[in-house]
Backbone atoms as SQL, in Angstrom:
CREATE TABLE atoms (id INTEGER PRIMARY KEY, chain TEXT, resi INTEGER, resn TEXT, atom TEXT, x REAL, y REAL, z REAL);
INSERT INTO atoms VALUES
  (1, 'A', 1, 'MET', 'N', 92.226, 124.852, 113.974),
  (2, 'A', 1, 'MET', 'CA', 91.155, 125.660, 113.462),
  (3, 'A', 1, 'MET', 'C', 89.842, 124.915, 113.679),
  (4, 'A', 2, 'ASP', 'N', 88.786, 125.604, 113.940),
  (5, 'A', 2, 'ASP', 'CA', 87.495, 124.991, 114.233),
  (6, 'A', 2, 'ASP', 'C', 86.929, 124.231, 113.046),
  (7, 'A', 3, 'VAL', 'N', 87.127, 124.735, 111.842),
  (8, 'A', 3, 'VAL', 'CA', 86.582, 124.084, 110.659),
  (9, 'A', 3, 'VAL', 'C', 87.209, 122.707, 110.482),
  (10, 'A', 4, 'LYS', 'N', 88.504, 122.607, 110.671),
  (11, 'A', 4, 'LYS', 'CA', 89.174, 121.322, 110.509),
  (12, 'A', 4, 'LYS', 'C', 88.744, 120.339, 111.590),
  (13, 'A', 5, 'ALA', 'N', 88.596, 120.800, 112.820),
  (14, 'A', 5, 'ALA', 'CA', 88.162, 119.912, 113.895),
  (15, 'A', 5, 'ALA', 'C', 86.751, 119.411, 113.637),
  (16, 'A', 6, 'LEU', 'N', 85.887, 120.278, 113.176),
  (17, 'A', 6, 'LEU', 'CA', 84.521, 119.884, 112.859),
  (18, 'A', 6, 'LEU', 'C', 84.496, 118.898, 111.707),
  (19, 'A', 7, 'ASN', 'N', 85.266, 119.164, 110.671),
  (20, 'A', 7, 'ASN', 'CA', 85.326, 118.257, 109.532),
  (21, 'A', 7, 'ASN', 'C', 85.893, 116.899, 109.928),
  (22, 'A', 8, 'ALA', 'N', 86.887, 116.897, 110.789),
  (23, 'A', 8, 'ALA', 'CA', 87.454, 115.633, 111.259),
  (24, 'A', 8, 'ALA', 'C', 86.423, 114.843, 112.061),
  (25, 'A', 9, 'ALA', 'N', 85.676, 115.540, 112.906),
  (26, 'A', 9, 'ALA', 'CA', 84.632, 114.861, 113.684),
  (27, 'A', 9, 'ALA', 'C', 83.551, 114.303, 112.774),
  (28, 'A', 10, 'LEU', 'N', 83.172, 115.054, 111.756),
  (29, 'A', 10, 'LEU', 'CA', 82.166, 114.569, 110.812),
  (30, 'A', 10, 'LEU', 'C', 82.684, 113.373, 110.012),
  (31, 'A', 11, 'ALA', 'N', 83.950, 113.418, 109.610),
  (32, 'A', 11, 'ALA', 'CA', 84.538, 112.288, 108.884),
  (33, 'A', 11, 'ALA', 'C', 84.576, 111.046, 109.752),
  (34, 'A', 12, 'TYR', 'N', 84.917, 111.227, 111.020),
  (35, 'A', 12, 'TYR', 'CA', 84.931, 110.087, 111.944),
  (36, 'A', 12, 'TYR', 'C', 83.525, 109.520, 112.110),
  (37, 'A', 13, 'ALA', 'N', 82.540, 110.391, 112.231),
  (38, 'A', 13, 'ALA', 'CA', 81.155, 109.936, 112.384),
  (39, 'A', 13, 'ALA', 'C', 80.692, 109.166, 111.148),
  (40, 'A', 14, 'ARG', 'N', 81.077, 109.646, 109.960),
  (41, 'A', 14, 'ARG', 'CA', 80.712, 108.931, 108.730),
  (42, 'A', 14, 'ARG', 'C', 81.385, 107.570, 108.686),
  (43, 'A', 15, 'THR', 'N', 82.630, 107.494, 109.123),
  (44, 'A', 15, 'THR', 'CA', 83.351, 106.228, 109.109),
  (45, 'A', 15, 'THR', 'C', 82.715, 105.224, 110.059),
  (46, 'A', 16, 'VAL', 'N', 82.363, 105.681, 111.241),
  (47, 'A', 16, 'VAL', 'CA', 81.721, 104.800, 112.218),
  (48, 'A', 16, 'VAL', 'C', 80.359, 104.365, 111.708),
  (49, 'A', 17, 'ALA', 'N', 79.624, 105.288, 111.107),
  (50, 'A', 17, 'ALA', 'CA', 78.285, 104.966, 110.609),
  (51, 'A', 17, 'ALA', 'C', 78.340, 103.999, 109.432),
  (52, 'A', 18, 'SER', 'N', 79.414, 104.033, 108.645),
  (53, 'A', 18, 'SER', 'CA', 79.509, 103.167, 107.469),
  (54, 'A', 18, 'SER', 'C', 80.165, 101.827, 107.778),
  (55, 'A', 19, 'LYS', 'N', 80.416, 101.540, 109.053),
  (56, 'A', 19, 'LYS', 'CA', 81.056, 100.287, 109.440),
  (57, 'A', 19, 'LYS', 'C', 80.157, 99.115, 109.061),
  (58, 'A', 20, 'PRO', 'N', 80.688, 98.105, 108.376),
  (59, 'A', 20, 'PRO', 'CA', 79.878, 96.965, 107.983),
  (60, 'A', 20, 'PRO', 'C', 79.297, 96.251, 109.199),
  (61, 'A', 21, 'GLN', 'N', 78.181, 95.562, 108.997),
  (62, 'A', 21, 'GLN', 'CA', 77.490, 94.871, 110.085),
  (63, 'A', 21, 'GLN', 'C', 78.390, 93.858, 110.784),
  (64, 'A', 22, 'GLY', 'N', 79.166, 93.116, 110.034),
  (65, 'A', 22, 'GLY', 'CA', 79.995, 92.076, 110.638),
  (66, 'A', 22, 'GLY', 'C', 81.349, 92.551, 111.110),
  (67, 'A', 23, 'ALA', 'N', 81.624, 93.826, 111.031),
  (68, 'A', 23, 'ALA', 'CA', 82.959, 94.335, 111.365),
  (69, 'A', 23, 'ALA', 'C', 83.291, 94.135, 112.829),
  (70, 'A', 24, 'ALA', 'N', 82.310, 94.159, 113.702),
  (71, 'A', 24, 'ALA', 'CA', 82.580, 93.989, 115.126),
  (72, 'A', 24, 'ALA', 'C', 83.037, 92.576, 115.433),
  (73, 'A', 25, 'ASN', 'N', 82.651, 91.625, 114.602),
  (74, 'A', 25, 'ASN', 'CA', 82.982, 90.225, 114.857),
  (75, 'A', 25, 'ASN', 'C', 84.232, 89.761, 114.136),
  (76, 'A', 26, 'ILE', 'N', 84.871, 90.625, 113.357),
  (77, 'A', 26, 'ILE', 'CA', 86.053, 90.216, 112.603),
  (78, 'A', 26, 'ILE', 'C', 87.169, 89.776, 113.539),
  (79, 'A', 27, 'ALA', 'N', 87.414, 90.519, 114.599),
  (80, 'A', 27, 'ALA', 'CA', 88.478, 90.172, 115.536),
  (81, 'A', 27, 'ALA', 'C', 88.156, 88.871, 116.248),
  (82, 'A', 28, 'ASP', 'N', 86.886, 88.621, 116.526),
  (83, 'A', 28, 'ASP', 'CA', 86.493, 87.408, 117.220),
  (84, 'A', 28, 'ASP', 'C', 86.670, 86.174, 116.351),
  (85, 'A', 29, 'THR', 'N', 86.374, 86.283, 115.053),
  (86, 'A', 29, 'THR', 'CA', 86.452, 85.128, 114.171),
  (87, 'A', 29, 'THR', 'C', 87.848, 84.922, 113.622),
  (88, 'A', 30, 'GLY', 'N', 88.660, 85.964, 113.639),
  (89, 'A', 30, 'GLY', 'CA', 90.018, 85.848, 113.120),
  (90, 'A', 30, 'GLY', 'C', 90.060, 85.823, 111.607),
  (91, 'A', 31, 'ASP', 'N', 89.031, 86.280, 110.951),
  (92, 'A', 31, 'ASP', 'CA', 88.969, 86.262, 109.506),
  (93, 'A', 31, 'ASP', 'C', 89.760, 87.443, 108.943),
  (94, 'A', 32, 'ALA', 'N', 91.026, 87.212, 108.625),
  (95, 'A', 32, 'ALA', 'CA', 91.908, 88.281, 108.153),
  (96, 'A', 32, 'ALA', 'C', 91.481, 88.784, 106.784),
  (97, 'A', 33, 'ASN', 'N', 90.927, 87.903, 105.969),
  (98, 'A', 33, 'ASN', 'CA', 90.491, 88.328, 104.637),
  (99, 'A', 33, 'ASN', 'C', 89.367, 89.350, 104.739),
  (100, 'A', 34, 'ALA', 'N', 88.421, 89.127, 105.638),
  (101, 'A', 34, 'ALA', 'CA', 87.322, 90.081, 105.823),
  (102, 'A', 34, 'ALA', 'C', 87.848, 91.407, 106.354),
  (103, 'A', 35, 'ALA', 'N', 88.825, 91.355, 107.238),
  (104, 'A', 35, 'ALA', 'CA', 89.412, 92.588, 107.763),
  (105, 'A', 35, 'ALA', 'C', 90.124, 93.346, 106.662),
  (106, 'A', 36, 'GLY', 'N', 90.826, 92.631, 105.797),
  (107, 'A', 36, 'GLY', 'CA', 91.514, 93.261, 104.683),
  (108, 'A', 36, 'GLY', 'C', 90.546, 93.921, 103.724),
  (109, 'A', 37, 'GLN', 'N', 89.426, 93.249, 103.456),
  (110, 'A', 37, 'GLN', 'CA', 88.424, 93.823, 102.574),
  (111, 'A', 37, 'GLN', 'C', 87.792, 95.059, 103.199),
  (112, 'A', 38, 'SER', 'N', 87.543, 95.020, 104.512),
  (113, 'A', 38, 'SER', 'CA', 86.958, 96.179, 105.187),
  (114, 'A', 38, 'SER', 'C', 87.913, 97.363, 105.131),
  (115, 'A', 39, 'PHE', 'N', 89.185, 97.113, 105.350),
  (116, 'A', 39, 'PHE', 'CA', 90.177, 98.185, 105.292),
  (117, 'A', 39, 'PHE', 'C', 90.282, 98.734, 103.882),
  (118, 'A', 40, 'ALA', 'N', 90.280, 97.839, 102.909),
  (119, 'A', 40, 'ALA', 'CA', 90.357, 98.275, 101.512),
  (120, 'A', 40, 'ALA', 'C', 89.151, 99.129, 101.148),
  (121, 'A', 41, 'LYS', 'N', 87.976, 98.745, 101.618),
  (122, 'A', 41, 'LYS', 'CA', 86.764, 99.517, 101.347),
  (123, 'A', 41, 'LYS', 'C', 86.846, 100.885, 102.020),
  (124, 'A', 42, 'LEU', 'N', 87.374, 100.921, 103.241),
  (125, 'A', 42, 'LEU', 'CA', 87.534, 102.187, 103.954),
  (126, 'A', 42, 'LEU', 'C', 88.474, 103.120, 103.202),
  (127, 'A', 43, 'VAL', 'N', 89.584, 102.595, 102.730),
  (128, 'A', 43, 'VAL', 'CA', 90.545, 103.406, 101.970),
  (129, 'A', 43, 'VAL', 'C', 89.917, 103.878, 100.662),
  (130, 'A', 44, 'GLN', 'N', 89.205, 102.985, 100.003),
  (131, 'A', 44, 'GLN', 'CA', 88.554, 103.341, 98.738),
  (132, 'A', 44, 'GLN', 'C', 87.543, 104.463, 98.949),
  (133, 'A', 45, 'ASN', 'N', 86.734, 104.360, 99.988),
  (134, 'A', 45, 'ASN', 'CA', 85.747, 105.405, 100.274),
  (135, 'A', 45, 'ASN', 'C', 86.418, 106.722, 100.638),
  (136, 'A', 46, 'SER', 'N', 87.503, 106.658, 101.386),
  (137, 'A', 46, 'SER', 'CA', 88.227, 107.872, 101.765),
  (138, 'A', 46, 'SER', 'C', 88.811, 108.576, 100.543),
  (139, 'A', 47, 'LEU', 'N', 89.381, 107.805, 99.637),
  (140, 'A', 47, 'LEU', 'CA', 89.931, 108.391, 98.419),
  (141, 'A', 47, 'LEU', 'C', 88.831, 108.978, 97.542),
  (142, 'A', 48, 'ARG', 'N', 87.698, 108.302, 97.488),
  (143, 'A', 48, 'ARG', 'CA', 86.575, 108.825, 96.710),
  (144, 'A', 48, 'ARG', 'C', 86.103, 110.161, 97.294),
  (145, 'A', 49, 'ASP', 'N', 86.016, 110.237, 98.634),
  (146, 'A', 49, 'ASP', 'CA', 85.611, 111.485, 99.286),
  (147, 'A', 49, 'ASP', 'C', 86.623, 112.599, 99.027),
  (148, 'A', 50, 'THR', 'N', 87.900, 112.251, 98.992),
  (149, 'A', 50, 'THR', 'CA', 88.941, 113.241, 98.721),
  (150, 'A', 50, 'THR', 'C', 88.811, 113.797, 97.304),
  (151, 'A', 51, 'VAL', 'N', 88.555, 112.911, 96.363),
  (152, 'A', 51, 'VAL', 'CA', 88.388, 113.353, 94.973),
  (153, 'A', 51, 'VAL', 'C', 87.161, 114.250, 94.852),
  (154, 'A', 52, 'LYS', 'N', 86.079, 113.884, 95.531),
  (155, 'A', 52, 'LYS', 'CA', 84.867, 114.707, 95.493),
  (156, 'A', 52, 'LYS', 'C', 85.118, 116.091, 96.106),
  (157, 'A', 53, 'ALA', 'N', 85.849, 116.133, 97.214),
  (158, 'A', 53, 'ALA', 'CA', 86.141, 117.410, 97.860),
  (159, 'A', 53, 'ALA', 'C', 87.014, 118.284, 96.961),
  (160, 'A', 54, 'THR', 'N', 87.965, 117.675, 96.287),
  (161, 'A', 54, 'THR', 'CA', 88.823, 118.419, 95.377),
  (162, 'A', 54, 'THR', 'C', 88.023, 118.952, 94.187),
  (163, 'A', 55, 'ALA', 'N', 87.129, 118.130, 93.665),
  (164, 'A', 55, 'ALA', 'CA', 86.293, 118.568, 92.543),
  (165, 'A', 55, 'ALA', 'C', 85.371, 119.718, 92.966),
  (166, 'A', 56, 'ALA', 'N', 84.822, 119.628, 94.182),
  (167, 'A', 56, 'ALA', 'CA', 83.964, 120.711, 94.679),
  (168, 'A', 56, 'ALA', 'C', 84.763, 121.996, 94.842),
  (169, 'A', 57, 'SER', 'N', 85.992, 121.870, 95.301),
  (170, 'A', 57, 'SER', 'CA', 86.857, 123.041, 95.455),
  (171, 'A', 57, 'SER', 'C', 87.146, 123.680, 94.099),
  (172, 'A', 58, 'GLU', 'N', 87.425, 122.847, 93.116),
  (173, 'A', 58, 'GLU', 'CA', 87.688, 123.374, 91.777),
  (174, 'A', 58, 'GLU', 'C', 86.438, 124.034, 91.188),
  (175, 'A', 59, 'ALA', 'N', 85.276, 123.446, 91.434),
  (176, 'A', 59, 'ALA', 'CA', 84.028, 124.037, 90.939),
  (177, 'A', 59, 'ALA', 'C', 83.791, 125.407, 91.576),
  (178, 'A', 60, 'GLN', 'N', 84.055, 125.509, 92.872),
  (179, 'A', 60, 'GLN', 'CA', 83.897, 126.796, 93.549),
  (180, 'A', 60, 'GLN', 'C', 84.897, 127.818, 93.019),
  (181, 'A', 61, 'ALA', 'N', 86.096, 127.366, 92.704),
  (182, 'A', 61, 'ALA', 'CA', 87.104, 128.278, 92.151),
  (183, 'A', 61, 'ALA', 'C', 86.654, 128.801, 90.791),
  (184, 'A', 62, 'LEU', 'N', 86.062, 127.938, 89.983),
  (185, 'A', 62, 'LEU', 'CA', 85.555, 128.378, 88.679),
  (186, 'A', 62, 'LEU', 'C', 84.402, 129.375, 88.846),
  (187, 'A', 63, 'LYS', 'N', 83.546, 129.125, 89.834),
  (188, 'A', 63, 'LYS', 'CA', 82.460, 130.070, 90.109),
  (189, 'A', 63, 'LYS', 'C', 83.028, 131.413, 90.573),
  (190, 'A', 64, 'ALA', 'N', 84.113, 131.364, 91.325),
  (191, 'A', 64, 'ALA', 'CA', 84.730, 132.600, 91.815),
  (192, 'A', 64, 'ALA', 'C', 85.278, 133.422, 90.651),
  (193, 'A', 65, 'VAL', 'N', 85.846, 132.738, 89.677),
  (194, 'A', 65, 'VAL', 'CA', 86.408, 133.437, 88.522),
  (195, 'A', 65, 'VAL', 'C', 85.307, 134.174, 87.765),
  (196, 'A', 66, 'THR', 'N', 84.135, 133.543, 87.672),
  (197, 'A', 66, 'THR', 'CA', 83.030, 134.180, 86.957),
  (198, 'A', 66, 'THR', 'C', 82.243, 135.133, 87.842),
  (199, 'A', 67, 'GLY', 'N', 82.566, 135.185, 89.131),
  (200, 'A', 67, 'GLY', 'CA', 81.903, 136.104, 90.045),
  (201, 'A', 67, 'GLY', 'C', 80.571, 135.600, 90.558),
  (202, 'A', 68, 'LYS', 'N', 80.322, 134.292, 90.484),
  (203, 'A', 68, 'LYS', 'CA', 79.040, 133.728, 90.884),
  (204, 'A', 68, 'LYS', 'C', 79.090, 133.011, 92.228),
  (205, 'A', 69, 'ALA', 'N', 80.203, 133.080, 92.953),
  (206, 'A', 69, 'ALA', 'CA', 80.340, 132.347, 94.212),
  (207, 'A', 69, 'ALA', 'C', 80.567, 133.305, 95.371),
  (208, 'A', 70, 'ASP', 'N', 80.097, 132.884, 96.522),
  (209, 'A', 70, 'ASP', 'CA', 80.316, 133.634, 97.756),
  (210, 'A', 70, 'ASP', 'C', 81.681, 133.243, 98.311),
  (211, 'A', 71, 'ILE', 'N', 82.383, 134.188, 98.885),
  (212, 'A', 71, 'ILE', 'CA', 83.743, 133.934, 99.381),
  (213, 'A', 71, 'ILE', 'C', 83.751, 132.877, 100.480),
  (214, 'A', 72, 'THR', 'N', 82.705, 132.836, 101.300),
  (215, 'A', 72, 'THR', 'CA', 82.678, 131.825, 102.376),
  (216, 'A', 72, 'THR', 'C', 82.541, 130.424, 101.815),
  (217, 'A', 73, 'GLU', 'N', 81.783, 130.268, 100.717),
  (218, 'A', 73, 'GLU', 'CA', 81.663, 128.958, 100.082),
  (219, 'A', 73, 'GLU', 'C', 82.994, 128.506, 99.491),
  (220, 'A', 74, 'ILE', 'N', 83.704, 129.454, 98.922),
  (221, 'A', 74, 'ILE', 'CA', 85.005, 129.140, 98.330),
  (222, 'A', 74, 'ILE', 'C', 85.988, 128.711, 99.406),
  (223, 'A', 75, 'VAL', 'N', 86.041, 129.473, 100.487),
  (224, 'A', 75, 'VAL', 'CA', 86.967, 129.151, 101.581),
  (225, 'A', 75, 'VAL', 'C', 86.622, 127.797, 102.190),
  (226, 'A', 76, 'ALA', 'N', 85.340, 127.529, 102.382),
  (227, 'A', 76, 'ALA', 'CA', 84.921, 126.245, 102.961),
  (228, 'A', 76, 'ALA', 'C', 85.293, 125.087, 102.046),
  (229, 'A', 77, 'ALA', 'N', 85.069, 125.231, 100.737),
  (230, 'A', 77, 'ALA', 'CA', 85.387, 124.162, 99.798),
  (231, 'A', 77, 'ALA', 'C', 86.891, 123.899, 99.743),
  (232, 'A', 78, 'VAL', 'N', 87.670, 124.967, 99.694),
  (233, 'A', 78, 'VAL', 'CA', 89.129, 124.803, 99.652),
  (234, 'A', 78, 'VAL', 'C', 89.638, 124.193, 100.955),
  (235, 'A', 79, 'SER', 'N', 89.076, 124.616, 102.080),
  (236, 'A', 79, 'SER', 'CA', 89.482, 124.075, 103.373),
  (237, 'A', 79, 'SER', 'C', 89.163, 122.594, 103.477),
  (238, 'A', 80, 'ASN', 'N', 87.989, 122.200, 103.007),
  (239, 'A', 80, 'ASN', 'CA', 87.624, 120.780, 103.026),
  (240, 'A', 80, 'ASN', 'C', 88.555, 119.952, 102.149),
  (241, 'A', 81, 'ALA', 'N', 88.861, 120.461, 100.961),
  (242, 'A', 81, 'ALA', 'CA', 89.770, 119.744, 100.064),
  (243, 'A', 81, 'ALA', 'C', 91.164, 119.630, 100.673),
  (244, 'A', 82, 'GLU', 'N', 91.618, 120.704, 101.302),
  (245, 'A', 82, 'GLU', 'CA', 92.938, 120.691, 101.937),
  (246, 'A', 82, 'GLU', 'C', 92.997, 119.671, 103.068),
  (247, 'A', 83, 'MET', 'N', 91.949, 119.649, 103.905),
  (248, 'A', 83, 'MET', 'CA', 91.914, 118.705, 105.013),
  (249, 'A', 83, 'MET', 'C', 91.885, 117.252, 104.511),
  (250, 'A', 84, 'ALA', 'N', 91.098, 117.002, 103.471),
  (251, 'A', 84, 'ALA', 'CA', 91.012, 115.651, 102.923),
  (252, 'A', 84, 'ALA', 'C', 92.360, 115.207, 102.368),
  (253, 'A', 85, 'LEU', 'N', 93.033, 116.098, 101.660),
  (254, 'A', 85, 'LEU', 'CA', 94.341, 115.758, 101.103),
  (255, 'A', 85, 'LEU', 'C', 95.375, 115.540, 102.205),
  (256, 'A', 86, 'GLU', 'N', 95.366, 116.383, 103.230),
  (257, 'A', 86, 'GLU', 'CA', 96.289, 116.203, 104.350),
  (258, 'A', 86, 'GLU', 'C', 96.044, 114.880, 105.063),
  (259, 'A', 87, 'THR', 'N', 94.786, 114.474, 105.170),
  (260, 'A', 87, 'THR', 'CA', 94.459, 113.200, 105.806),
  (261, 'A', 87, 'THR', 'C', 94.995, 112.039, 104.986),
  (262, 'A', 88, 'VAL', 'N', 94.806, 112.086, 103.676),
  (263, 'A', 88, 'VAL', 'CA', 95.308, 111.020, 102.807),
  (264, 'A', 88, 'VAL', 'C', 96.827, 110.931, 102.887),
  (265, 'A', 89, 'VAL', 'N', 97.495, 112.065, 102.881),
  (266, 'A', 89, 'VAL', 'CA', 98.961, 112.070, 102.969),
  (267, 'A', 89, 'VAL', 'C', 99.425, 111.522, 104.319),
  (268, 'A', 90, 'ALA', 'N', 98.728, 111.883, 105.403),
  (269, 'A', 90, 'ALA', 'CA', 99.101, 111.384, 106.729),
  (270, 'A', 90, 'ALA', 'C', 98.921, 109.873, 106.816),
  (271, 'A', 91, 'VAL', 'N', 97.832, 109.369, 106.271),
  (272, 'A', 91, 'VAL', 'CA', 97.602, 107.917, 106.281),
  (273, 'A', 91, 'VAL', 'C', 98.657, 107.217, 105.442),
  (274, 'A', 92, 'ARG', 'N', 98.964, 107.786, 104.283),
  (275, 'A', 92, 'ARG', 'CA', 100.006, 107.197, 103.437),
  (276, 'A', 92, 'ARG', 'C', 101.338, 107.125, 104.172),
  (277, 'A', 93, 'ASP', 'N', 101.698, 108.217, 104.847),
  (278, 'A', 93, 'ASP', 'CA', 102.955, 108.245, 105.592),
  (279, 'A', 93, 'ASP', 'C', 102.975, 107.198, 106.694),
  (280, 'A', 94, 'ARG', 'N', 101.844, 107.021, 107.382),
  (281, 'A', 94, 'ARG', 'CA', 101.775, 106.017, 108.462),
  (282, 'A', 94, 'ARG', 'C', 101.879, 104.599, 107.899),
  (283, 'A', 95, 'VAL', 'N', 101.263, 104.352, 106.759),
  (284, 'A', 95, 'VAL', 'CA', 101.339, 103.024, 106.133),
  (285, 'A', 95, 'VAL', 'C', 102.769, 102.732, 105.709),
  (286, 'A', 96, 'ILE', 'N', 103.427, 103.696, 105.117),
  (287, 'A', 96, 'ILE', 'CA', 104.818, 103.502, 104.706),
  (288, 'A', 96, 'ILE', 'C', 105.702, 103.276, 105.920),
  (289, 'A', 97, 'SER', 'N', 105.485, 104.028, 106.981),
  (290, 'A', 97, 'SER', 'CA', 106.262, 103.858, 108.209),
  (291, 'A', 97, 'SER', 'C', 106.043, 102.471, 108.808),
  (292, 'A', 98, 'ALA', 'N', 104.800, 102.014, 108.829),
  (293, 'A', 98, 'ALA', 'CA', 104.509, 100.678, 109.363),
  (294, 'A', 98, 'ALA', 'C', 105.159, 99.609, 108.503),
  (295, 'A', 99, 'TYR', 'N', 105.118, 99.772, 107.185),
  (296, 'A', 99, 'TYR', 'CA', 105.755, 98.817, 106.281),
  (297, 'A', 99, 'TYR', 'C', 107.255, 98.767, 106.527),
  (298, 'A', 100, 'GLN', 'N', 107.876, 99.920, 106.704),
  (299, 'A', 100, 'GLN', 'CA', 109.324, 99.958, 106.951),
  (300, 'A', 100, 'GLN', 'C', 109.658, 99.302, 108.296),
  (301, 'A', 101, 'ASP', 'N', 108.792, 99.488, 109.304),
  (302, 'A', 101, 'ASP', 'CA', 109.017, 98.835, 110.595),
  (303, 'A', 101, 'ASP', 'C', 108.924, 97.319, 110.470),
  (304, 'A', 102, 'ILE', 'N', 107.969, 96.853, 109.673),
  (305, 'A', 102, 'ILE', 'CA', 107.803, 95.415, 109.485),
  (306, 'A', 102, 'ILE', 'C', 109.005, 94.837, 108.756),
  (307, 'A', 103, 'ILE', 'N', 109.511, 95.556, 107.761),
  (308, 'A', 103, 'ILE', 'CA', 110.674, 95.093, 106.991),
  (309, 'A', 103, 'ILE', 'C', 111.901, 94.980, 107.904),
  (310, 'A', 104, 'LYS', 'N', 112.022, 95.860, 108.883),
  (311, 'A', 104, 'LYS', 'CA', 113.185, 95.861, 109.768),
  (312, 'A', 104, 'LYS', 'C', 113.142, 94.746, 110.809),
  (313, 'A', 105, 'MET', 'N', 111.979, 94.110, 111.004),
  (314, 'A', 105, 'MET', 'CA', 111.850, 93.072, 112.024),
  (315, 'A', 105, 'MET', 'C', 112.660, 91.837, 111.646),
  (316, 'A', 106, 'PRO', 'N', 113.326, 91.250, 112.633),
  (317, 'A', 106, 'PRO', 'CA', 114.052, 90.019, 112.336),
  (318, 'A', 106, 'PRO', 'C', 113.070, 88.844, 112.179),
  (319, 'A', 107, 'ILE', 'N', 113.449, 87.958, 111.323),
  (320, 'A', 107, 'ILE', 'CA', 112.561, 86.791, 111.062),
  (321, 'A', 107, 'ILE', 'C', 112.922, 85.654, 111.975);
């Protein structure tokens, strides 16, 4: 769907734009702690955005009940919340899969 592709592109642009100044040099310096903090910050920001999208969707639903919202605003808010939740679930699944692969590796 076009809305999801556009939202994904916008999310990617926000992620690239919010990249810390020293993030490009993390691989060069080998500072794993800085990389871990950057990843943790990225996950934290993503979860915060998901919660905000869900809250906006709920607010639009409440406006719809009272008859004060436009149907396109409601659909857009619900679609954004759905996409954000699907993204979080997909990332969670990939992290669990990677963890299981690491556990299976011989030492």
